[in-house]
C-alpha positions in Angstrom: 64.1 65.5 77.8 64.5 66.6 81.4 61.6 68.8 82.6 63.4 70.1 85.7 64.0 73.8 86.2 66.4 75.9 84.1 69.7 76.2 86.0 71.8 78.1 83.6 71.0 80.3 80.6 72.8 82.4 78.0 70.7 85.2 76.6 71.9 86.9 73.4 75.5 86.5 74.4 78.2 88.0 72.1 82.0 88.1 72.5 84.9 89.4 70.5 88.6 90.1 71.3 88.2 93.4 69.3 85.3 95.7 68.5 85.7 95.1 64.8 85.3 91.3 64.8 83.1 89.2 67.1 83.8 85.5 67.6 80.3 84.8 69.1 77.0 86.4 68.2 73.6 86.0 69.9 74.5 82.8 71.8 71.2 81.8 73.4 70.5 78.5 75.1 69.2 77.0 78.4 70.5 74.1 80.6 67.9 72.3 82.6 68.9 70.7 85.9 70.2 67.1 85.4 70.6 67.5 81.6 73.6 66.4 79.5 74.2 69.0 76.8 76.9 69.0 74.1 78.1 72.0 72.1 79.5 70.6 68.8 81.5 72.6 66.4 84.7 72.7 64.4 88.0 74.0 66.0 88.1 77.8 66.2 84.4 78.3 66.3 84.5 79.6 69.9 83.3 76.5 71.9 85.9 76.9 74.6 85.2 80.6 74.8 81.6 79.9 75.7 82.7 77.8 78.7 85.1 80.6 79.8 82.2 83.1 79.6 79.9 80.9 81.6 82.6 80.7 84.3 83.5 84.4 84.3 87.0 83.7 83.0 86.1 86.1 80.2 83.6 89.0 80.1 81.0 89.1 77.3 80.8 92.0 74.9 77.0 92.0 75.3 74.2 89.7 76.6 73.5 88.1 79.9 74.3 84.8 81.6 72.1 83.7 84.4 72.7 81.0 87.0 69.6 80.1 88.9 68.0 83.2 87.4 70.7 85.5 88.8 73.1 87.5 86.6 76.5 85.8 87.1 78.0 89.3 87.3 76.2 89.6 90.6 77.8 86.3 91.9 81.3 86.2 93.3 83.7 84.4 90.9 84.8 82.1 93.8 81.2 80.9 94.5 80.4 80.7 90.8 83.4 78.6 90.0 82.6 76.3 92.9 79.1 75.7 91.6 80.2 75.5 87.9 83.2 73.2 88.0 85.5 73.7 85.0 87.6 70.8 83.5 90.1 72.2 80.9 91.1 70.4 77.8 94.5 69.5 79.1 94.2 68.1 82.7 96.7 69.7 85.1 97.8 67.9 88.2 100.4 69.2 90.7 103.6 67.4 91.6 102.9 64.6 94.2 100.5 61.8 94.7 96.9 61.6 93.5 95.9 62.2 97.1 97.9 65.4 97.2 95.9 66.6 94.2 92.6 65.6 95.7 93.3 67.6 98.8 93.5 70.9 96.9 89.7 71.6 97.1 90.1 71.5 100.9 92.5 74.4 101.0 91.1 76.7 103.8 88.5 74.1 104.6 88.3 71.5 107.3 89.4 68.1 106.1 86.9 65.4 107.1 88.3 62.6 109.3 87.2 60.0 106.7 88.7 61.9 103.8 90.4 58.8 102.3 87.1 57.0 102.2 85.5 59.9 100.4 88.4 59.9 97.9 88.1 56.2 97.3 84.3 56.5 96.8 84.8 59.2 94.1 87.7 57.3 92.4 85.5 54.2 92.1 82.7 56.3 90.8 84.8 57.4 87.8 86.1 53.8 87.2 89.5 54.1 89.0 90.9 51.6 91.6 91.5 52.8 95.1 95.2 51.9 94.9 95.7 54.9 92.6 95.3 57.2 95.5 99.0 57.1 96.5 100.5 56.9 93.0 102.6 59.7 91.5 100.1 61.9 89.6 102.7 62.7 86.9 103.1 59.1 86.0 99.4 58.6 85.2 98.0 58.2 81.7 96.1 61.1 80.1 92.8 59.3 80.6 93.6 58.7 84.3 94.6 62.3 84.7 91.3 63.4 83.1 89.3 61.3 85.6 91.3 62.6 88.5 90.5 66.1 87.4 86.8 65.2 87.4 87.1 63.8 90.9 88.9 66.9 92.1 86.1 69.1 90.7 83.4 66.8 92.2 84.9 67.3 95.7 83.8 71.0 95.5 80.2 69.7 95.1 79.5 71.6 91.9 76.0 71.8 90.5 77.2 72.0 86.9 80.3 70.5 85.3 81.8 72.3 82.3 84.1 70.2 80.2 86.4 71.4 77.4 87.1 68.8 74.6 87.4 65.9 77.1 88.0 63.3 74.5 90.6 65.1 72.4 93.7 63.4 73.8 92.2 60.0 74.5 92.2 56.7 72.5 89.0 54.8 71.8 89.2 52.7 75.0 89.7 55.7 77.2 86.9 57.5 75.5 84.6 54.6 76.4 85.7 54.7 80.0 85.2 58.5 80.1 81.7 58.2 78.8 80.8 55.5 81.3 82.2 57.7 84.1 80.3 60.8 83.0 77.0 58.9 82.8 77.6 57.5 86.2 78.4 60.8 87.9 75.5 62.6 86.3 73.2 60.0 87.7 74.8 59.6 91.1 75.7 63.2 91.8 72.6 64.8 90.2 74.9 66.9 88.1 74.1 69.1 85.0 76.8 68.5 82.4 77.9 70.8 79.5 80.5 69.5 77.2 82.1 71.2 74.2 83.6 68.9 71.5 84.4 68.7 67.8 84.0 64.9 67.9 80.6 63.9 66.5 81.1 60.3 67.4 81.8 61.2 71.0 78.7 63.5 71.0 76.5 60.7 69.8 77.9 58.2 72.4 77.4 60.6 75.4 73.8 60.7 74.3 72.7 64.2 75.4 71.0 67.2 73.9 73.1 68.7 71.2 73.7 72.3 70.2 75.6 72.9 67.0 77.9 75.9 66.9 78.7 77.4 63.5 79.7 80.9 62.3 79.4 82.2 65.9 75.8 81.2 66.4 74.1 78.1 67.8 71.8 75.8 65.9 69.6 73.5 68.0 69.0 69.7 67.6 67.0 67.5 69.9 69.3 64.5 69.4 72.8 63.9 68.0 71.6 61.7 65.2 69.7 64.8 63.8 72.9 66.8 63.5 74.7 67.5 60.2 77.5 65.2 59.1 
């Protein structure tokens, strides 16, 4: 277990779309810098909602979320979302080449003169060939689009990567490639990674700390093999 500082924490977080019924209750956990953490639970339990709360895409009914010991409500959404990169379940790429998509993080920012070298370095880091840079983004496989989305987020130099069901649309081979890519970037980019998934096999393979979400609350386990079947 990583002994570095706590970078993100949820303290007695609750959320509901109506006052009568809450989807999440007393969600309390901590992420340590450099950790891989997986939130495992069945569909409809609120896993994706937790990510949206952490990134200020939704507002909690009660409780506090702190990033580097600061209430996220006191951090601008733009800065927060730069530091907490969010990869949705369905990767979205704009029309054009992969390069066009990777240029998006540089909107209103100076583009480095060696930008293509930077792109290629990141592509290789997630297991993609440099030739993909000028391919039509819409013609890529789902697995390739997923990894392009990761690269695009990495270009913002996030401290934490939030991933929503990254394996849901992938076959076994692409899941293996994704896992290899994630382990590589956590090591090379010094990232903290939080993944939500319903796939226990994927959770075991990624080999991180596991939090089990059930009935709107979180149960903690040190290792995936200790989780319920």
